[in-house]
C-alpha positions in Angstrom: 13.1 -38.9 -32.1 12.3 -42.5 -31.3 12.0 -41.6 -27.6 9.6 -38.7 -28.3 7.5 -40.8 -30.6 7.3 -43.5 -28.0 6.2 -41.0 -25.3 3.6 -39.5 -27.7 2.2 -43.0 -28.5 2.0 -43.9 -24.8 0.3 -40.7 -23.9 -2.2 -41.1 -26.7 -3.1 -44.7 -25.7 -3.6 -43.4 -22.1 -6.0 -40.8 -23.3 -7.9 -43.3 -25.3 -8.1 -45.6 -22.3 -9.3 -42.8 -20.0 -12.0 -41.8 -22.5 -13.9 -45.1 -21.8 -14.5 -44.2 -18.2 -17.1 -41.6 -17.3 -16.5 -39.1 -14.6 -19.2 -38.5 -11.9 -20.9 -35.2 -12.3 -19.6 -32.6 -9.9 -22.0 -31.3 -7.2 -24.4 -34.2 -7.7 -26.4 -35.4 -4.7 -26.5 -32.0 -3.1 -22.8 -32.1 -2.2 -20.4 -29.2 -2.8 -17.6 -30.2 -5.2 -14.3 -30.8 -3.3 -11.6 -28.2 -4.0 -8.9 -29.3 -6.3 -5.5 -30.0 -4.7 -3.7 -27.2 -6.5 -6.5 -24.7 -5.6 -6.2 -25.8 -2.0 -2.5 -25.5 -2.1 -2.7 -22.0 -3.4 -5.1 -21.0 -0.7 -3.0 -22.5 2.1 0.1 -20.7 0.7 -1.7 -17.4 1.0 -2.4 -16.8 -2.7 -6.2 -17.1 -3.0 -6.3 -14.6 -6.0 -3.9 -16.6 -8.2 -5.7 -19.0 -10.5 -4.7 -22.6 -11.0 -3.9 -21.8 -14.6 -1.3 -19.4 -13.4 0.4 -22.1 -11.4 0.3 -24.5 -14.3 1.8 -21.8 -16.5 4.6 -21.3 -14.1 5.3 -25.1 -14.0 5.4 -25.2 -17.8 7.7 -22.1 -18.1 10.1 -23.5 -15.6 10.2 -26.9 -17.3 10.7 -25.5 -20.8 13.4 -23.0 -19.6 15.3 -25.7 -17.8 15.1 -28.0 -20.8 16.4 -25.4 -23.2 19.3 -24.3 -20.9 20.4 -27.8 -20.2 20.0 -28.7 -23.9 22.2 -25.7 -24.9 24.9 -26.7 -22.3 25.0 -30.4 -22.9 23.3 -31.1 -26.3 21.7 -34.2 -24.6 17.9 -34.4 -24.8 17.6 -37.1 -22.1 19.5 -35.0 -19.6 17.4 -31.9 -20.5 14.2 -33.9 -20.0 15.3 -35.0 -16.5 16.1 -31.4 -15.4 12.9 -30.2 -17.0 11.0 -32.5 -14.7 12.9 -31.2 -11.7 12.4 -27.6 -12.7 8.7 -28.2 -13.2 8.4 -29.3 -9.6 10.0 -26.1 -8.3 6.7 -23.9 -8.3 4.8 -26.6 -6.5 7.6 -27.2 -3.9 7.8 -23.4 -3.4 4.1 -23.3 -2.7 4.3 -26.1 -0.2 7.2 -24.3 1.6 5.1 -21.1 1.7 2.1 -23.1 3.0 4.2 -24.6 5.8 5.6 -21.3 6.8 2.2 -19.7 6.8 0.7 -22.5 8.8 3.5 -22.2 11.4 3.0 -18.4 11.6 -0.7 -18.7 12.1 -0.2 -21.5 14.6 1.9 -19.2 16.8 -0.6 -16.4 16.5 -3.9 -18.3 17.1 -3.5 -18.4 20.9 -3.3 -14.6 21.1 -6.3 -14.3 18.8 -8.4 -16.7 21.0 -7.3 -14.7 24.1 -8.6 -11.5 22.3 -11.9 -13.2 21.5 -12.3 -14.5 25.1 -11.6 -11.0 26.5 -14.2 -9.5 24.1 -16.8 -12.0 25.1 -16.2 -11.6 28.8 -16.5 -7.8 28.5 -20.1 -8.2 27.2 -19.6 -8.3 23.4 -21.5 -10.8 21.4 -19.6 -13.5 19.4 -19.9 -11.7 16.0 -18.7 -8.4 17.6 -15.7 -10.2 19.2 -14.8 -11.7 15.8 -15.0 -8.3 14.2 -12.7 -6.8 16.8 -10.0 -9.4 15.8 -9.8 -7.5 12.5 -8.8 -4.4 14.4 -6.9 -5.4 17.4 -6.0 -9.0 16.7 -2.6 -10.4 15.7 -1.4 -8.8 12.4 -1.2 -12.0 10.3 -4.9 -12.8 11.1 -6.5 -9.3 10.7 -7.3 -9.4 7.0 -9.6 -12.5 7.1 -11.5 -11.1 10.0 -11.9 -7.7 8.2 -13.5 -9.6 5.4 -15.7 -11.5 7.9 -16.8 -8.1 9.2 -17.8 -7.0 5.7 -19.7 -10.2 5.1 -21.6 -10.0 8.4 -22.5 -6.3 8.1 -23.7 -7.0 4.5 -26.5 -9.1 5.9 -25.1 -12.6 5.9 -25.9 -15.0 8.7 -23.2 -15.8 11.3 -23.0 -19.4 10.0 -22.5 -18.3 6.4 -19.9 -15.7 7.4 -18.0 -18.2 9.5 -17.9 -20.6 6.6 -16.5 -17.9 4.3 -14.0 -17.1 7.1 -12.9 -20.7 7.2 -12.3 -20.7 3.4 -10.2 -17.5 3.6 -8.1 -18.7 6.5 -7.4 -22.1 4.8 -5.7 -23.3 8.0 -6.2 -26.5 10.1 -6.3 -24.6 13.4 -8.7 -22.0 11.9 -11.0 -24.9 10.8 -11.1 -26.3 14.3 -11.9 -22.9 15.9 -14.6 -22.2 13.4 -16.1 -25.6 13.9 -16.0 -25.2 17.7 -17.8 -21.8 17.4 -20.4 -23.2 15.1 -21.1 -26.1 17.5 -21.2 -23.8 20.5 -23.7 -21.6 18.7 -25.9 -24.5 17.6 -26.1 -26.3 21.0 -26.4 -23.0 22.9 -23.3 -23.3 25.1 -23.4 -20.8 28.0 -19.8 -20.8 29.0 -18.0 -19.7 25.9 -15.3 -17.9 27.9 -14.1 -21.1 29.5 -14.2 -22.9 26.2 -12.0 -20.2 24.6 -9.6 -20.3 27.6 -9.1 -24.0 27.4 -8.7 -23.8 23.6 -6.0 -21.1 24.0 -4.0 -23.2 26.4 -4.3 -26.3 24.1 -3.1 -24.2 21.1 -0.1 -22.9 22.9 1.0 -26.3 24.1 0.4 -27.8 20.6 2.4 -25.0 18.9 5.3 -25.4 21.4 5.5 -29.2 21.0 5.1 -29.1 17.2 7.7 -26.4 16.8 10.3 -28.6 18.7 9.4 -31.7 16.5 9.6 -29.7 13.3 13.1 -28.4 14.3 14.3 -31.9 14.7 12.6 -33.1 11.5 14.4 -30.5 9.4 17.6 -32.5 9.6 15.9 -35.5 7.9 14.3 -33.3 5.3 17.5 -31.5 4.4 19.4 -34.8 4.3 16.8 -36.1 1.8 17.1 -33.1 -0.4 20.9 -33.2 -0.4 20.9 -36.9 -1.2 18.6 -36.4 -4.2 20.3 -33.3 -5.5 24.0 -34.4 -5.3 24.0 -37.2 -7.9 22.1 -35.0 -10.5 24.6 -32.1 -10.0 27.3 -34.6 -10.8 25.4 -35.7 -13.9 25.0 -32.1 -15.1 28.7 -31.5 -14.6 29.7 -34.7 -16.4 27.3 -33.8 -19.3 29.2 -30.6 -20.0 31.9 -32.9 -21.4 31.4 -34.0 -25.0 32.1 -37.7 -24.4 29.8 -38.0 -21.4 27.0 -36.1 -23.2 27.4 -38.5 -26.1 27.1 -41.5 -23.8 23.8 -40.1 -22.2 22.3 -39.7 -25.7 22.6 -43.5 -26.3 20.1 -46.2 -25.3 22.2 -47.3 -22.3 22.6 -43.7 -21.1 18.8 -43.1 -21.3 18.2 -46.3 -19.4 20.7 -45.2 -16.7 19.1 -41.7 -16.4 15.6 -43.2 -16.3 16.5 -45.7 -13.6 18.3 -43.0 -11.6 15.3 -40.7 -11.9 12.9 -43.4 -10.6 15.3 -44.4 -7.7 15.8 -40.7 -6.7 12.1 -40.0 -6.6 11.2 -43.2 -4.7 14.0 -42.7 -2.2 13.1 -39.1 -1.7 9.5 -39.9 -1.0 10.5 -42.7 1.3 12.9 -40.6 3.4 10.2 -37.9 3.7 7.6 -40.5 4.7 9.9 -42.0 7.4 10.7 -38.6 8.9 7.3 -37.1 8.5 5.2 -35.7 11.4 1.5 -36.4 11.6 0.0 -33.7 9.4 -2.7 -31.5 10.7 -5.9 -32.3 8.8 -8.3 -29.6 7.9 -11.9 -30.1 9.2 -14.6 -30.3 6.5 -12.4 -28.7 3.9 
């Protein structure tokens, strides 16, 4: 009870402190508000129709369920709170995993899509017609965004506006670069679009091949970091099933040990990921 009261008091003081600082108005100065990180994560994972509140609800449900299960098994509130924190991170980690898988899938399909677009342009089609054809004959994972692009363009939107909406639907770094290149080419009036697309396809193939090899080697470091973090907490859970160990974790010393272990685990996990991380592809103007 004293722990919960202390957490409640600290959270209340934090809210009081934050209330003295005013937030800048969104959209002021003619700029569009930047998308929230969770909204961006949902889009990149391929779930544009799921609201952010749905993700937050999933986090809360996982945390509460894990807390109740561990509490029933061990009767130790500090242990339950630690595993509730871990369980609350599961939906976010799952979305990040889906985003990485989707990004790798699209990265391998973009060269074929660019080749289709180059063939369409060289056959005499205009750029919008070539993009519309990608929704019919392009790679399967990329067809749906281009089908929506066709609907926007045929509904009377300008090519620039339709491309901007296409970039939002793709939610992919490679897609951002391709859309930016097409917009620049249209603005400056480039006459050799076919050569540009050919060079872009070769670059994307080489980049996908190199990055795939690096990610395969990086997986060893990532898996080692996850195992190093999970193993001690599995031991804690198994020990907490015993009455004497659970009683020890309910004391002040046990809570201090759990808190210190939690901080060390999170810091070391982030540090190992940072050491083994590859340069992340940054989205353009997103």
